[in-house]
N, C-alpha and C positions, 0 to 999 in steps of 0.2 A: 404541543410538540416540543422538540428539544433542540438545543444548540450545543455544539461540540468544540472543544479546543483540544488540539493534539500536542502533547509535550513529549518528545521522543529523544532522550539521550542525556548525556552529561559531558559536554565538550570541554568546559573550562577546567574542571578538576583533572581530567585525564591529560590535557595539554600541558598543564603545569608539572604533572608528575613524570611524563614521559621524557621530557628534555629533548636534546638534539636527536635527529634521526634523518635517514636518507629520504629525500623527497621523491615522490613518484614523478617520473619525467614525461613519459609518452605512452602510447598504446602498446609498444613492444615490451615494456617493462611494467605496465600498470596491472593491478588486479582485474580480473574479469568482472565486467559489470553484470550483476545478476538480472533476472527477469523482473522480480518484484521487490526484493529486499534491497537494503542500503547499498549504494554505490560507494566503494572504498578507494576509487582510483585517485581522488584528489584533483581531478581535472575539471576545468570550467566547461559547462555544457548548457545549452538552451534548447528546449524542445517541447514535445507534446506527448502525453501518455493517454491512450484511448482504451476503453474496454466496452464491449458489447455483451450484454447478459440477457438471457431469457429464461423464464420459468413459468409455471402454471399454478393456479389455485382453484379451488372448488367454489362455486357460487355460495353466497351467504345463506340463501334460501334453499333448503334441502329438496324442495319440489322443482327447482330449476335445473334443467339439463345443461350439459356441455361444461366448458371450463372458461376461466378468465386467464387471458394471456398477458404476461407482463414483459415488457422490453425496456431495458435501461442502457443508455449510451452515455458513458462519461468521457469527458474531454478535458484533461488537465493540462494547463500550461505550467511548465516546470523549469526551474533554473538552478544550477549549481555553480557558484562563483568562488573560485579559488582566490582567497585574500592573503594567503601566506603559504609557505611550503607544507604546513601541517594543519591548515584551517580552511574549511569551506563553509560558506553561508548558503543555505538552500532555501528556496521559496516555491510554493505551489498554489495556483489559483484554479480550484476545481469548478467545472461546469458540467451540466448534465441535461439530457433529454430523456423523458420517460413517456411510454405509451402503454395504456391499459385498455384492453378490448376483450369483450366476451365472444365466445364461440359456441353455438350460433349466435348471431348479433341480437342483442336486446337493448340496443341504444346506449351501451356503456362506452364512453369515449373520453379518455383522460390521458395525459395530463399536460405535457408541454416542457418548456425549458426551466431551468433553475440554476442559481449560482450556489456553490458550496462554501465551505469555510476556508478562508485564506490561511495558509500555513507558512510559518517562517521558523527557521531553525539554524543551528550551527553544529558542525561536525569537526572533531579533532582526530588526527591520524598519526600513526607511527608505523614504519615499515622497516624490514631488514631481511637479510639472507638466513636461510635454514640449510646448512650443509653447502653443497656446491651446485645443486640444480633446482632448488626450490626457494621461494620467498614467502614471507608472511606479512600481513598487515593488520593492524588493530584499529578500531574506530569507536568513538563514543559520540552520541548524538543527544542534543537538547533541542526540542522544537515546540511550538505553540500554534494551534489553529484557532484563530479568532472567530467568534460566532457571527459569520456573515451569511450563513445558509438561509435560503428562503424558508419561511415558516408559516405561511398563510395560503389558504385556498389550494388550487391545483399545483402551484410551484412548491408549496410546502410538502405536499404529498410526493411530488417528484424527488425532492431531497430525501425524504424518508425512504422511498423505494430504492434509490441509488445507494443509500447507506446499507440496505439489506444486501444488495448485489455485491458490495465490498466488505461484508461483515468479517470474513476471515482475514482480509488484507488490512483494512483501515477504515472502519465505519465513521471515525471521528471527522474525517474530511467532509462528510456530507450531512451528518445528523443535525436536524434543526434544533434550536434552543438548547444546545449542549456545549459545554466547554471541556475540551479534552487536553490533558497534559501527558506527554510521554517522556520517559527516560530509558535509554537503552544502549546497548553496545553490540559490536560485531567483530568477527575475526575471520580472515580468509588465509588459506594456504594454497598456493598455485605454482604451477610450473609450466613448461613448454606445452604439455599435452593434458593438463588436468586442473581442476580447481575444486575446493571444498570450502564452504562458508557457513557459519552459524550466527544467528542473531538472537538476542534475548533483551527483554525490557518490560517495563511496567507502564500501563496507560491508566490515567485517571480521568473519568468522565464526570463533569460537574454540570448538573442540569439547572436550567432556569425555570423552575416550577415551584409550586406551593407545597409539594409533597415533603414529608419529613425525611425521606430517603433521597437526598439530593446529590449524592456522590457515589459513584461505583468505581471499582478497580479491577483491572484485568492483567494477567500475565501474557506477554506476547513472545512466542517462541518460533524459530524457523531454522531450517537447514537446507542447503543447496549443494549440489554436486554436478560436475560437468566434464565433458571431453572437449578439449581444444583441438579442433581439426587444423587450425593455424592460429597465429597470434591474434588474428582479427575475428575469426569465426569459432563459436562454441556451441555445443548442444548441451542444454541445461535442464535440470529438473529440480523443483523446489517444493518442499512441504512445510506448511506453517499455519499459524492460526492464533486464536485467542483462548485463554483459559480464565473463566470467570472466578474472581476471588470473593464475590458475594452474589446475591441473587438478582441484581438489577439489570445489567446491560444485555444479558442473553435470556432473561426470563427465569422464573422459578424452577423450571424443569430442565434447564440446559446448563451443563458445566463448562462446555467449550465448543468451539467451531473450528474446523480446519479446512484446508484446501491443498490441492495438488496442481502445480503449474509446470508445464513442460513446453519447451520450444527452442528456438534458435536465437542466438545473440551475435550481432555483428558490431564491432567497435574498432574504428581506425583512429588515426590522429585527428581527423577532421569530421567524422560522421559516426553516428550511433543509430542502430535500428534493432528492434526486437519483435518477435512474433511468438505468441504463446497460446496454448489452450488452458482453460481454467475449469477445474472440476472440484466442486465441494466434496468433502469426505464425511461430514456428519449427517445424521438423520434429519436435523432441523432444516437443512437446505436440500439435501438429496430427495426428501419427500416431495419437494416442489419441482423435481426434475430440472433443477437449475444447472445451466452450462454457460460458459462464456469464452470469448476469444479476446485477446489483447494485442495491441500494436503500439509501439512507441518509436518516435523518430526524434533525433536531435543533432545539433551541430556543435562540435567542440571548438572552442575559441582559444 
């Protein structure tokens, strides 16, 4: 199996280059927090991010009838800590529970709980006005997910299953025996009743195996748009995914995976909540009838 480190961004270089800028103050002037992509508000938040995902596969033996049902529930403890007006340190501890059962029953019962890859990173921000009614914010991230994911027995399989459920979003948080490094940036334009955000970056997956091909690279892209009913409540839609730069992380026959996330985001000065539906867009995951729902809750300090 594999272990993943996620390195997402370039905070130091951007922070030195941007120089002074207006700090984000509170929820009435902060950028809208997206459903899945990077939060550019610059505010301190402690919370949890959960996703329930289900899909089906065919039995290994062609003579066996029925399907194999897969259920993955990820529960990530997350934290964004504002350490300066334009600097945020963020961390994530991923946990998961996976169930694999066949229908009709043939005594297949797996798997249980597992820990993912602890992630730590830094984000640098810059914000300013655009004309008289809109604002913009830029961010650059650098992060690393250390290889703490379970990699043996049923816990290792649970980690691998959860990485599949999060393949378009961030498999490196769960992949066993892999080190993932990410470098990326984001930009958002927002006003009283709208927001648009784009993300782009490169992920490097470094595997702890005896194989000659022990490193893969993928391009990460995403775009989000939304309507702000109020300063606190927004309706959002996001499209994003991974584009493989070689044949490793997604297999020899797949060049990319994508997803569509749509839902509601509430963010006040003291509380953050989100509800979203997750639909894969590529044949690799759609052929599995994969669907998911995500919920996140947090307290702003």
